[in-house]
C-alpha positions in Angstrom: 65.2 -102.7 46.8 65.5 -99.2 45.2 68.7 -97.2 44.7 68.4 -95.3 48.0 68.0 -98.5 50.0 71.0 -100.0 48.2 73.1 -97.0 49.0 72.1 -97.1 52.6 73.0 -100.8 52.8 76.3 -100.0 51.2 77.1 -97.3 53.8 76.2 -99.7 56.6 78.4 -102.5 55.3 81.2 -100.1 54.4 81.3 -98.8 58.0 81.4 -102.3 59.3 84.3 -103.2 57.0 86.2 -100.0 58.0 85.7 -100.9 61.7 86.9 -104.4 61.1 89.9 -103.1 59.1 90.9 -100.7 61.8 90.8 -103.4 64.5 92.7 -105.8 62.4 95.4 -103.3 61.4 96.2 -102.8 65.1 96.1 -106.5 65.9 98.4 -107.3 62.9 100.8 -104.6 64.1 101.1 -106.5 67.4 101.2 -110.0 65.8 102.5 -109.6 62.3 103.3 -113.3 62.0 99.7 -114.4 62.5 98.6 -115.5 59.0 94.9 -115.8 60.2 94.9 -112.1 61.2 96.4 -111.1 57.9 93.9 -113.1 55.9 91.0 -111.6 57.9 92.4 -108.2 57.3 92.8 -108.8 53.5 89.3 -110.2 53.2 87.8 -107.1 54.9 89.6 -104.8 52.5 88.7 -107.0 49.6 85.0 -107.0 50.6 85.0 -103.2 50.8 86.6 -102.9 47.4 84.1 -105.3 45.9 81.2 -103.3 47.4 82.6 -100.1 45.9 82.3 -101.7 42.5 78.5 -101.6 42.8 78.6 -97.8 42.6 80.7 -95.2 40.7 82.8 -94.3 43.7 86.1 -94.3 41.9 87.9 -92.2 44.5 87.0 -94.6 47.2 87.7 -97.7 45.1 91.1 -96.3 44.1 92.3 -96.0 47.6 90.9 -99.3 48.8 92.3 -101.1 45.8 95.8 -99.8 46.5 95.5 -100.9 50.1 94.4 -104.3 49.0 97.4 -104.7 46.7 99.7 -103.7 49.5 98.2 -106.1 52.0 98.4 -108.9 49.4 102.1 -108.4 49.2 102.3 -108.6 53.0 100.1 -111.6 53.1 102.4 -113.4 50.7 105.4 -112.4 52.7 106.9 -110.1 50.0 106.6 -107.1 52.3 107.2 -106.9 56.0 104.4 -105.3 58.0 105.9 -102.2 59.6 104.8 -99.1 61.5 105.2 -97.0 58.4 103.0 -99.3 56.4 100.4 -99.4 59.2 100.4 -95.5 59.3 99.7 -95.3 55.6 96.9 -97.9 55.7 95.3 -96.2 58.7 95.5 -92.8 57.1 93.9 -94.3 53.9 91.1 -95.9 55.9 90.5 -92.6 57.7 90.2 -90.9 54.3 87.8 -93.7 53.2 85.7 -93.1 56.3 85.4 -89.4 55.3 84.3 -90.4 51.9 81.7 -92.7 53.4 80.4 -89.8 55.5 80.0 -87.8 52.3 78.2 -90.6 50.6 75.8 -91.0 53.5 75.2 -87.2 53.6 74.6 -86.5 49.9 74.6 -89.8 48.1 77.9 -89.0 46.3 81.5 -88.0 46.9 82.1 -84.3 47.0 84.2 -82.5 44.4 87.9 -82.2 45.2 88.2 -85.7 46.7 89.9 -87.1 43.6 93.2 -85.3 44.2 93.4 -86.6 47.8 92.4 -90.0 46.7 95.2 -90.1 44.2 97.7 -88.9 46.9 96.7 -91.7 49.3 96.8 -94.3 46.5 100.2 -93.2 45.4 101.5 -93.2 49.0 100.3 -96.8 49.3 101.8 -97.9 46.0 105.1 -96.2 46.8 105.4 -98.7 49.7 104.3 -101.4 47.3 107.0 -100.6 44.8 109.7 -99.2 47.0 110.3 -101.9 49.6 110.0 -105.4 48.1 111.2 -108.3 50.1 112.5 -111.6 48.9 109.8 -113.3 46.8 108.4 -116.2 48.8 105.1 -117.8 49.3 102.3 -118.3 46.9 103.0 -115.3 44.7 106.6 -116.2 44.4 105.5 -119.5 43.2 103.5 -117.7 40.5 106.6 -116.0 39.1 108.1 -117.6 36.0 111.2 -119.3 37.4 114.3 -120.8 36.0 113.4 -124.4 36.7 114.5 -126.8 34.0 111.8 -129.5 34.2 108.4 -128.6 32.7 105.4 -129.4 35.1 103.1 -132.3 34.2 100.1 -130.1 33.8 101.7 -128.3 30.8 101.0 -131.4 28.7 97.3 -130.6 28.8 97.9 -127.9 26.2 98.4 -129.0 22.6 102.1 -129.2 21.7 101.3 -127.4 18.4 99.9 -124.5 20.5 102.9 -124.3 22.7 105.3 -124.4 19.8 103.4 -121.6 18.0 103.8 -119.2 21.0 107.4 -119.3 22.3 108.2 -117.0 25.2 104.7 -116.9 26.5 103.7 -118.1 29.9 101.5 -121.1 30.9 99.4 -120.8 34.1 97.7 -123.4 36.1 94.7 -122.2 38.1 93.2 -124.6 40.7 90.2 -122.8 42.4 89.2 -123.7 46.0 86.3 -126.1 46.2 84.2 -123.6 48.2 85.0 -120.6 46.0 81.4 -120.2 44.9 80.4 -119.3 48.4 82.9 -116.4 48.3 81.2 -114.8 45.3 84.0 -116.0 43.0 83.4 -117.2 39.4 86.6 -119.1 38.4 85.5 -119.9 34.9 84.9 -116.2 34.1 88.1 -115.2 35.8 90.0 -117.7 33.6 88.2 -116.7 30.4 89.1 -113.0 31.0 92.8 -113.6 31.6 94.8 -110.9 29.7 96.4 -112.1 26.5 94.7 -115.5 26.7 95.7 -117.8 23.9 94.5 -121.2 24.9 92.7 -123.0 27.8 92.4 -126.6 28.9 90.0 -127.7 31.6 89.9 -130.9 33.6 88.6 -132.0 37.0 90.6 -131.9 40.2 89.4 -135.5 40.5 87.7 -137.8 38.0 84.2 -136.9 37.0 81.6 -139.4 38.2 80.0 -141.5 35.5 76.5 -142.6 35.0 74.1 -142.5 38.0 77.0 -141.6 40.3 77.0 -138.1 38.7 73.8 -137.4 40.8 75.9 -137.7 44.0 78.3 -134.9 42.8 78.0 -131.8 44.9 77.3 -129.2 42.3 78.0 -126.4 44.9 81.7 -127.4 45.0 84.1 -126.3 42.3 86.2 -129.1 40.9 87.9 -127.3 38.1 91.6 -127.6 37.2 92.4 -125.0 34.5 95.5 -124.5 32.4 95.9 -121.3 30.5 98.4 -119.9 28.0 98.8 -116.2 28.0 100.9 -113.8 25.9 100.5 -111.0 28.5 103.4 -110.0 30.8 103.3 -112.2 34.0 102.7 -109.0 36.1 99.4 -108.4 34.3 98.2 -111.9 34.9 99.2 -111.8 38.5 97.3 -108.5 38.9 94.3 -110.2 37.3 94.5 -113.1 39.7 95.6 -111.1 42.7 92.9 -112.3 45.0 93.7 -116.0 44.4 97.4 -115.9 43.8 97.9 -118.9 46.1 95.9 -121.0 43.7 98.1 -120.2 40.7 101.3 -121.8 39.2 103.2 -120.7 36.2 105.7 -121.9 33.6 107.5 -119.7 31.0 107.9 -121.3 27.6 111.4 -121.0 26.1 112.1 -118.4 23.5 112.8 -119.4 19.9 115.1 -117.6 17.4 113.5 -114.4 16.3 112.0 -114.6 12.8 113.4 -112.6 9.9 112.1 -109.1 9.6 109.0 -109.1 7.4 108.4 -106.6 4.8 105.8 -103.9 5.4 103.5 -105.4 2.8 103.7 -108.8 4.4 102.9 -107.4 7.8 99.9 -105.6 6.4 98.7 -108.7 4.6 99.0 -110.9 7.7 97.3 -108.3 9.9 94.5 -108.1 7.4 94.2 -111.8 7.3 94.0 -112.0 11.1 91.3 -109.4 11.1 89.3 -111.3 8.6 89.8 -114.4 10.6 88.5 -112.6 13.7 85.5 -111.4 11.8 84.7 -115.0 10.8 85.1 -116.2 14.4 82.9 -113.3 15.7 80.2 -114.5 13.2 80.5 -118.0 14.6 80.1 -116.8 18.2 76.6 -115.5 17.6 73.7 -117.2 19.5 72.5 -119.3 16.5 74.5 -119.9 13.3 73.0 -121.8 10.3 74.9 -124.8 9.0 75.5 -123.1 5.7 77.0 -120.1 7.4 79.3 -122.4 9.3 80.5 -124.1 6.1 81.1 -120.8 4.4 83.1 -119.6 7.4 85.1 -122.8 7.3 86.1 -122.2 3.6 87.1 -118.6 4.4 89.2 -119.7 7.3 91.0 -122.3 5.2 92.0 -119.6 2.7 93.0 -117.1 5.4 95.4 -119.6 7.0 97.8 -119.2 4.1 98.4 -115.6 5.2 98.9 -116.4 8.9 102.0 -117.4 10.8 100.6 -120.8 12.0 102.0 -124.2 11.4 100.5 -126.8 9.2 98.9 -128.5 12.2 96.2 -125.8 12.3 95.4 -126.4 8.7 95.4 -130.2 9.2 93.1 -129.8 12.2 90.7 -127.7 10.1 90.8 -130.2 7.2 90.1 -133.1 9.6 86.8 -131.6 10.7 83.7 -133.1 9.0 81.8 -131.2 6.4 78.8 -130.8 8.7 80.9 -129.2 11.4 78.9 -126.7 13.5 79.9 -123.3 15.0 80.9 -124.8 18.4 83.4 -127.2 16.9 85.0 -124.5 14.7 85.4 -122.2 17.7 86.9 -125.1 19.7 89.4 -125.6 16.9 90.2 -121.8 16.8 90.9 -121.8 20.6 93.1 -124.8 20.4 95.4 -123.1 17.9 95.4 -119.7 19.5 93.2 -118.0 16.9 90.5 -117.1 19.5 90.1 -116.5 23.2 87.7 -118.6 25.3 85.8 -115.5 26.2 84.8 -115.2 22.5 83.4 -118.7 22.6 82.1 -118.8 26.1 78.4 -119.0 25.2 78.5 -121.7 22.5 81.0 -123.8 24.4 78.9 -123.6 27.5 76.0 -125.1 25.7 78.0 -127.8 23.9 80.6 -129.1 26.3 79.8 -127.8 29.8 81.3 -129.7 32.6 79.0 -130.3 35.6 81.2 -128.3 38.1 81.9 -125.5 35.7 78.4 -124.2 35.8 78.9 -120.4 36.0 75.6 -120.0 37.8 76.9 -122.0 40.7 78.8 -119.0 41.9 75.5 -117.3 42.7 74.1 -120.2 44.8 73.0 -119.1 48.2 74.8 -121.3 50.7 72.0 -120.8 53.1 69.8 -123.0 50.8 72.1 -126.0 51.0 70.6 -129.1 52.4 73.8 -131.1 52.9 75.1 -129.3 56.0 73.7 -131.9 58.3 71.1 -131.5 61.0 71.0 -128.4 63.1 73.3 -126.6 60.8 70.9 -123.7 60.0 72.7 -120.4 60.3 71.2 -117.8 62.7 69.0 -115.2 61.2 70.2 -111.6 61.5 67.9 -108.7 60.5 69.5 -105.3 60.0 67.1 -102.6 61.1 67.6 -98.8 60.9 68.2 -97.0 64.2 65.3 -94.7 63.6 62.8 -97.6 63.5 64.0 -99.0 66.8 63.8 -95.5 68.3 60.2 -95.1 67.0 59.3 -98.5 68.6 60.7 -97.2 71.9 58.6 -94.1 71.6 55.5 -96.2 71.0 56.2 -98.5 74.0 56.8 -95.3 76.1 53.3 -94.1 75.1 51.9 -97.4 76.1 53.5 -97.1 79.5 52.0 -93.7 80.0 48.6 -95.0 78.7 48.5 -98.0 81.1 49.5 -95.7 84.0 46.1 -93.9 83.5 44.2 -97.1 84.5 44.8 -96.8 88.3 43.6 -93.1 88.0 40.4 -94.2 86.2 39.8 -96.9 88.9 40.2 -94.4 91.6 37.7 -92.0 89.9 35.3 -94.9 89.3 35.2 -95.7 93.0 35.4 -92.2 94.6 33.5 -90.1 92.1 30.9 -92.6 90.7 30.8 -95.1 93.5 31.5 -98.0 91.2 33.6 -100.2 93.5 33.1 -103.4 91.4 34.1 -101.5 88.2 37.1 -100.1 89.9 38.2 -103.6 91.0 37.8 -104.9 87.4 39.9 -102.0 86.0 42.6 -102.7 88.5 42.6 -106.4 87.6 42.9 -105.5 83.9 45.6 -103.0 84.7 47.7 -105.9 86.3 47.5 -107.9 83.0 48.3 -104.9 80.8 51.1 -103.8 83.1 52.7 -107.3 82.8 52.5 -107.3 79.0 53.8 -103.7 78.8 56.7 -104.5 81.0 57.6 -107.6 79.0 57.4 -105.6 75.7 59.4 -102.8 77.2 62.1 -105.2 78.3 62.2 -107.0 74.9 62.5 -103.8 72.9 65.1 -102.4 75.3 67.2 -105.6 74.5 67.1 -104.5 70.8 68.7 -101.2 71.7 71.3 -102.8 74.0 74.9 -102.5 72.6 78.1 -104.0 73.9 80.4 -101.3 75.3 83.0 -102.7 72.9 81.3 -100.7 70.2 82.9 -97.6 71.9 86.1 -99.3 73.1 87.2 -100.5 69.7 88.2 -97.0 68.5 90.5 -96.5 71.5 93.3 -98.8 70.2 94.0 -96.4 67.3 93.8 -93.4 69.7 96.3 -94.9 72.1 98.7 -96.0 69.3 98.8 -92.6 67.6 99.1 -90.4 70.7 101.7 -92.7 72.4 103.8 -92.6 69.2 103.5 -88.8 69.0 104.5 -88.4 72.7 107.4 -90.9 72.3 105.9 -93.2 75.0 105.3 -97.0 75.1 101.8 -97.9 76.1 99.8 -101.1 76.1 96.0 -100.9 76.1 94.2 -103.7 77.8 90.4 -103.9 77.3 88.2 -106.2 79.5 84.5 -106.8 79.5 83.8 -105.6 76.0 80.7 -107.8 75.9 79.0 -105.9 78.7 75.8 -104.3 77.3 73.9 -101.1 77.9 71.4 -98.9 76.1 72.8 -97.3 72.9 71.7 -93.9 74.3 74.0 -94.5 77.2 76.9 -96.0 75.3 77.2 -93.5 72.5 77.5 -90.3 74.6 80.4 -92.1 76.4 82.8 -91.8 73.4 83.9 -88.2 74.0 84.4 -88.5 77.8 86.3 -91.7 77.5 88.6 -90.2 74.8 89.3 -87.2 77.1 90.2 -89.5 80.0 92.5 -91.6 77.8 94.2 -88.5 76.4 94.8 -87.3 80.0 96.2 -90.7 81.0 98.6 -90.6 78.0 99.7 -87.0 78.4 99.8 -86.6 82.2 99.7 -90.2 83.6 102.0 -92.5 81.7 105.7 -91.4 82.1 108.4 -91.5 79.5 110.2 -94.9 79.2 113.4 -93.6 80.8 111.5 -92.2 83.7 109.6 -95.4 84.2 112.8 -97.4 84.2 114.3 -95.0 86.8 111.2 -95.6 89.0 111.6 -99.4 88.7 108.6 -99.8 86.4 108.5 -101.5 82.9 109.3 -99.1 80.1 105.9 -99.7 78.6 103.0 -98.3 80.6 99.6 -100.0 80.8 96.1 -98.4 80.4 93.3 -100.7 81.4 89.6 -100.3 80.5 87.3 -102.7 82.2 83.5 -102.9 82.1 81.1 -105.0 84.1 77.5 -104.9 85.4 76.5 -104.2 88.9 72.8 -104.6 89.6 71.0 -102.2 87.3 74.2 -100.2 86.6 77.1 -100.5 84.2 80.5 -99.7 85.7 83.5 -98.7 83.6 86.9 -98.4 85.2 89.8 -96.7 83.4 93.1 -97.1 85.2 96.8 -96.6 84.4 100.0 -97.4 86.2 101.5 -94.0 85.6 102.7 -91.2 87.8 99.3 -90.7 89.5 98.1 -87.3 90.7 100.2 -85.1 93.0 97.6 -83.7 95.5 99.9 -80.9 96.6 100.4 -79.7 93.0 96.6 -79.8 92.5 96.0 -77.7 95.5 98.6 -75.1 94.4 97.2 -75.0 90.8 93.6 -74.6 92.1 94.6 -71.7 94.4 96.8 -70.1 91.6 93.9 -70.1 89.2 91.5 -68.7 91.8 89.3 -71.8 91.9 89.4 -72.2 95.6 90.6 -70.1 98.6 94.0 -71.0 100.0 92.7 -71.6 103.5 90.1 -74.1 102.3 92.7 -75.9 100.1 95.0 -76.4 103.1 92.2 -78.2 105.0 91.5 -80.8 102.2 92.7 -84.3 102.5 94.7 -85.8 99.6 91.6 -87.7 98.3 89.5 -84.5 98.4 92.3 -82.5 96.9 92.5 -84.6 93.7 88.8 -84.1 93.2 89.6 -80.5 92.5 90.5 -81.5 88.9 86.8 -81.6 88.2 86.5 -77.9 88.8 85.7 -75.9 85.6 88.9 -74.4 84.1 91.3 -76.5 86.1 94.5 -77.7 84.4 98.0 -78.6 85.5 99.6 -78.3 82.1 102.5 -75.8 81.9 101.9 -75.1 78.2 99.0 -75.4 75.7 99.2 -78.2 73.2 96.7 -80.1 71.1 96.4 -82.6 73.9 96.0 -80.4 77.0 96.3 -77.1 78.7 93.2 -75.3 77.4 91.2 -75.4 80.6 88.5 -77.7 79.2 89.1 -80.7 81.3 87.6 -83.2 83.6 84.6 -81.0 84.4 83.4 -81.6 80.9 83.8 -85.4 81.5 81.7 -85.2 84.7 79.0 -83.1 83.1 78.7 -85.5 80.1 78.4 -88.5 82.4 75.9 -86.8 84.7 73.8 -85.9 81.7 73.1 -89.6 81.2 72.4 -90.0 85.0 75.8 -91.4 85.7 78.5 -90.6 88.2 82.3 -90.4 88.3 84.6 -91.4 91.1 88.4 -90.7 91.0 91.1 -92.3 93.1 94.9 -91.9 92.7 98.1 -92.8 94.4 101.0 -90.6 93.6 103.7 -92.5 91.7 101.5 -95.6 91.3 98.6 -94.6 89.0 95.1 -93.3 88.7 91.6 -95.0 88.4 88.4 -93.4 87.2 85.2 -95.2 87.9 82.1 -94.4 85.8 78.7 -95.7 87.1 76.0 -95.6 84.4 72.4 -96.7 84.1 71.6 -99.7 82.0 69.0 -97.7 80.1 67.6 -94.2 79.7 64.4 -95.4 78.1 62.4 -95.2 81.3 63.2 -93.0 84.3 62.0 -93.8 87.8 61.2 -90.6 89.7 59.9 -89.6 93.1 56.8 -87.4 92.8 56.8 -84.5 95.3 54.6 -81.5 96.0 55.6 -78.0 96.8 53.5 -74.8 96.8 50.6 -76.7 95.3 52.6 -78.0 92.4 53.9 -81.4 91.7 57.5 -82.2 90.5 59.6 -85.2 89.8 63.1 -86.0 91.1 65.2 -88.8 89.6 65.3 -91.7 92.1 69.0 -92.4 91.5 69.8 -89.0 93.0 67.7 -89.6 96.2 69.4 -90.8 99.3 66.3 -90.9 101.6 63.0 -89.2 102.5 62.5 -88.2 106.1 60.4 -85.9 108.2 62.3 -83.5 110.5 60.6 -81.6 113.3 60.9 -77.9 113.1 62.7 -77.7 116.4 65.5 -79.9 115.0 66.3 -77.4 112.2 69.0 -74.9 113.1 69.7 -71.6 111.4 73.1 -70.1 110.9 72.8 -66.7 109.3 70.8 -67.4 106.2 71.5 -71.2 106.1 69.4 -74.0 107.6 70.8 -77.3 108.7 69.9 -80.5 110.6 71.6 -83.6 111.9 70.7 -86.9 110.2 72.4 -90.2 111.0 75.0 -88.3 113.0 75.9 -86.1 110.0 75.2 -82.4 109.4 73.0 -81.9 106.4 72.4 -78.5 104.9 68.7 -77.7 104.1 67.3 -75.7 101.2 63.7 -74.9 100.6 62.5 -76.0 97.1 60.1 -73.0 96.9 63.1 -70.7 97.4 65.1 -72.4 94.7 62.2 -72.1 92.3 61.5 -68.5 93.2 58.1 -69.4 94.6 57.0 -67.0 97.4 55.7 -69.6 99.8 57.1 -71.1 102.9 57.4 -74.9 103.3 54.4 -76.5 105.0 54.5 -78.5 108.2 52.2 -81.4 108.9 50.0 -81.7 112.0 52.9 -82.8 114.1 55.1 -79.8 113.2 57.4 -81.8 110.9 58.8 -80.8 107.5 59.1 -83.2 104.6 62.8 -83.4 103.6 64.0 -85.1 100.4 67.8 -85.9 100.9 69.6 -85.9 97.5 73.2 -86.7 96.6 75.3 -83.8 95.3 78.6 -85.2 94.4 80.0 -86.7 97.6 77.7 -84.6 99.8 74.1 -84.9 100.9 71.7 -81.9 100.7 68.1 -81.8 102.1 65.3 -80.3 100.0 62.3 -78.9 102.1 59.1 -79.9 100.3 55.4 -80.1 101.2 54.6 -83.7 100.5 55.7 -87.0 99.0 53.5 -88.8 96.5 55.5 -92.0 95.8 57.6 -93.3 92.9 56.5 -93.6 89.2 58.0 -94.8 85.9 58.0 -92.1 83.3 59.3 -91.4 79.8 61.4 -88.3 80.2 61.3 -85.8 77.4 63.9 -83.1 77.3 62.9 -79.4 77.1 63.1 -77.9 73.7 63.1 -74.4 72.1 63.4 -71.5 74.5 62.7 -73.8 77.5 65.9 -75.7 76.8 67.8 -73.0 78.7 66.0 -73.8 81.9 68.8 -76.0 83.3 67.1 -76.5 86.6 64.7 -78.9 84.9 65.7 -82.2 83.4 62.6 -82.4 81.2 58.9 -83.3 81.3 56.8 -86.4 81.5 53.1 -87.1 80.7 51.3 -88.6 83.7 48.4 -91.1 83.8 45.8 -88.4 84.6 46.9 -86.4 81.5 48.9 -83.8 83.5 52.5 -82.8 82.7 55.1 -83.5 85.4 58.2 -81.2 85.5 61.3 -83.2 86.4 63.9 -81.3 88.4 67.6 -81.3 88.0 68.8 -80.9 91.6 72.5 -80.5 90.7 71.7 -77.3 88.7 69.3 -76.0 91.3 71.7 -76.5 94.2 74.9 -75.2 92.6 
């Protein structure tokens, strides 16, 4: 995997982490006592911070690291989760999302982000340092306390070592057994402890002996580590911040301060320690000859006279055999605080490695384990770029077009060349290919299906922020998140749904005092529910707010010149509230960042209709409002009715067609320049398609004097299009118009037909309005 692929993978995983963090922050705000939610939130932040470490994105890592530290204090009950804390974390994650956008766009973070990064990190750390709660929980247990009885595990460190380092802190680190599967390396973590003076390692339970060792699960960590550190406890806690619950501490008592040494003595001792370190560095090399080890031993014995160590260290050195190797000398140095385990990690690992302390075990792939029992294989998930799936959809679309040419070829074989048997064989083969193509199309469409929750998940933050800004109390209820639809249907929904929610929050939900006065709960409720009906996805957004005042809507529509006063007076309340979909309509008295700019529900309706959807609105004044969006499951394939007019063929989307009928010329009535007819007891206006397309040809009648009428739905009304002929339905791959043709709003796009011709697909809404 090259650097670009790694970066792409980082961006994908970072976005997943940020989405999970955003959801968890809102959940924790509602249930701050839920330890599971807090741990999940902390893990998401910790994962994001760990991923940042793979690249030099310091600005991003700084902010996420500060957020991780803050959440760690909350997780350990040292800080109370509050709205202020949630605001700071959400702002920090928003900034992190902006940095991810920059990384995705240019592969790096743009200049100028460092200052903002520091500001966000300082804001988070101000909460960390400015509002500490009583120290409880795991981290409180890690604080050196005033207890009077030393813990049993302290006896694992040599008494001479403890006596040589008064005032230092001993730490016990007991890693989780499954820590390797979390990417943790407890041995390395212990060996890199700040100010490390000594270490002692045992097993959490006795090591198996003999053949029983073969039954030991090498993928489980069984270490029990005791450390001695001269670093301040806060530094050690920072080092172990991700596993503080696995840490205990004990502070050694302070002894009387030694007499002030002369400058010459201090220099001599410092020089002796430096020489001792040089000898130990020599011993830590990969291979040390026995003669070198003996020479180092003699030098160390002379240097001990200059060092502030007790006679036990010299006695321990004298007790070593003459043939002592480098590993044993380093072990002696660690025992008496003359070297840190990190210096000796390589030789010690070769000489005295414990079975469960294998550092490489941390890198074991848990998916390769064979001890999980039958049927425990984890499901395979393959992450594929969106552009690859879209390309696959394009190819299956071309296959659909190609197989549609077979009936045309069969017809030519029979009518032009007289090959009836060949035509029959082509049709039989078409049946097989059609079945395979439909199965492939369905399977690939399933890949592009997304749960509507992918859009809904961002609304919790929106409702929280706006309701707080408006001083309202609002509960958001989401149902049917698992309902699936094509990603090309789901993604364009984000902006319309956000606009609907903002309207509900600004105009619908009342202030708490007004709700109480109306006998309602102080907190309003906005409900978003999704479900599938046949081949459509239905999304309903409802609130229990003030509803829409039909009289006020009429007045505003007349005031803004959107409708004549006489027509407004004849509208029913249901029809009157539909006026809010008129362009430029708004009931806001003043312009704000939420409403009042005249860009309203008409934008919502247009956006929904662009994806072949529809919007229905119902409202009861004083009780609430409901918007119902009906959307297609997929836009990959469009079913159209092929019609003919003025010798040209056009397509009309089937979901807009009410019916096809033939109307006798005598049943068509003219009023001034308008033509109408009566269908099913209802007056239906008629428009000639040739006239709408500026084609100078009158509609044709059949031999019985009947016109072909295509009845289409225009909002809540039905309109008849006079055409020349119907040619049946067909599945097409709709391609939108591009370039200068994109301005022809009367056409929804084009499609390639089986005979190689291009079909222009009409947009009746634009043609008829």
